[in-house]
C-alpha positions as CSV (number, residue, x, y, z in Angstrom):
1,M,27.6,47.8,26.4
2,S,26.4,46.3,23.1
3,L,26.3,42.6,22.4
4,V,27.7,41.4,19.1
5,T,26.4,38.1,17.9
6,K,27.5,36.0,15.1
7,P,25.1,35.3,12.2
8,R,23.1,32.1,12.8
9,E,25.1,30.1,10.3
10,E,28.3,30.9,12.0
11,Q,27.2,29.9,15.5
12,P,28.9,26.8,16.8
13,G,26.9,23.6,16.3
14,N,24.3,25.3,14.2
15,R,25.6,23.8,10.9
16,K,25.5,20.3,12.3
17,Q,22.0,20.8,13.5
18,Q,20.9,22.1,10.1
19,E,22.5,19.1,8.4
20,A,20.9,16.7,10.8
21,A,17.5,18.3,10.3
22,S,17.8,18.4,6.5
23,G,19.2,14.9,6.2
24,A,22.4,16.1,4.5
25,G,25.2,13.6,4.7
26,Q,22.9,10.6,5.3
27,Q,23.3,7.5,3.1
28,Y,19.9,6.1,3.6
29,G,16.3,7.2,4.0
30,E,13.9,9.6,2.2
31,G,15.5,11.8,-0.4
32,N,18.6,9.6,-1.0
33,Y,19.6,11.3,-4.2
34,A,22.8,9.2,-4.7
35,A,20.8,6.0,-4.5
36,T,18.1,7.3,-6.9
37,R,20.8,8.4,-9.4
38,Q,22.6,5.1,-9.1
39,Y,19.3,3.2,-9.7
40,N,18.3,5.3,-12.7
41,E,21.8,4.9,-14.3
42,G,21.6,1.1,-13.8
43,L,18.1,1.0,-15.2
44,K,19.1,3.0,-18.3
45,E,22.2,0.8,-18.9
46,H,20.1,-2.3,-18.6
47,V,17.4,-1.1,-21.0
48,E,20.0,0.1,-23.5
49,N,22.1,-3.1,-23.4
50,H,19.6,-6.0,-22.9
51,D,16.8,-7.5,-24.9
52,I,13.9,-6.5,-22.7
53,E,11.3,-8.2,-24.8
54,R,13.2,-11.5,-24.7
55,E,13.6,-11.2,-20.9
56,A,9.8,-10.6,-20.6
57,R,9.1,-13.7,-22.7
58,D,11.6,-15.8,-20.6
59,A,9.8,-14.7,-17.4
60,A,6.4,-15.6,-18.6
61,P,4.8,-18.7,-17.0
62,K,5.5,-22.0,-18.9
63,S,2.2,-23.6,-18.0
64,E,-1.3,-22.9,-16.6
65,A,-0.3,-24.3,-13.3
66,E,2.7,-21.9,-13.1
67,A,0.5,-19.0,-14.2
68,R,-2.0,-19.8,-11.3
69,E,0.9,-20.1,-8.9
70,M,2.3,-16.7,-10.0
71,E,-1.1,-15.1,-9.7
72,D,-1.7,-16.6,-6.2
73,A,1.8,-15.4,-5.1
74,E,1.0,-11.9,-6.4
75,R,-2.4,-11.8,-4.7
76,I,-0.9,-12.9,-1.4
77,G,1.9,-10.4,-1.6
78,R,-0.5,-7.6,-2.4
79,S,-2.8,-8.6,0.5
80,R,0.1,-8.6,2.9
81,A,1.3,-5.2,1.7
82,R,-2.2,-3.8,2.5
83,S,-2.4,-5.5,5.9
84,S,-1.3,-3.9,9.1
85,G,1.5,-6.5,9.5
86,T,0.0,-8.0,12.6
87,E,-1.6,-11.0,10.9
88,E,0.1,-14.4,10.9
89,P,1.1,-15.8,7.5
90,D,-1.1,-18.4,6.0
91,D,-0.5,-22.0,7.1
92,P,0.4,-24.1,4.0
93,N,-1.2,-27.2,5.5
94,D,-4.6,-25.5,6.3
95,P,-7.0,-26.2,3.4
96,E,-9.0,-23.1,4.4
97,S,-6.0,-20.7,4.2
98,E,-6.0,-18.0,1.5
99,R,-3.0,-19.8,-0.1
100,N,-4.9,-23.1,-0.6
101,V,-8.3,-21.9,-1.6
102,G,-9.2,-23.3,-5.0
103,K,-6.6,-26.1,-5.0
């Protein structure tokens, strides 16, 4: 008696397992090519149809105080991105907090 087996790709359930392992059919997560393509197309359209230099000038700080505020916000954001996420945010009323140093 000989056993005849189907090739792996024809075995029931194998295709679904392969798709799940490869991430095929997923809308979110690593390797989301549709989202990457949509982002790139939107970016290209924006650059081609908008005055990027003017938008950059419009986003620039209007005063020294606004420039300091933007720099502080960026520094705080970067420090939180590097942290483990277990730290409590700075208390805006604490004069010793990172947010209020130098004010």
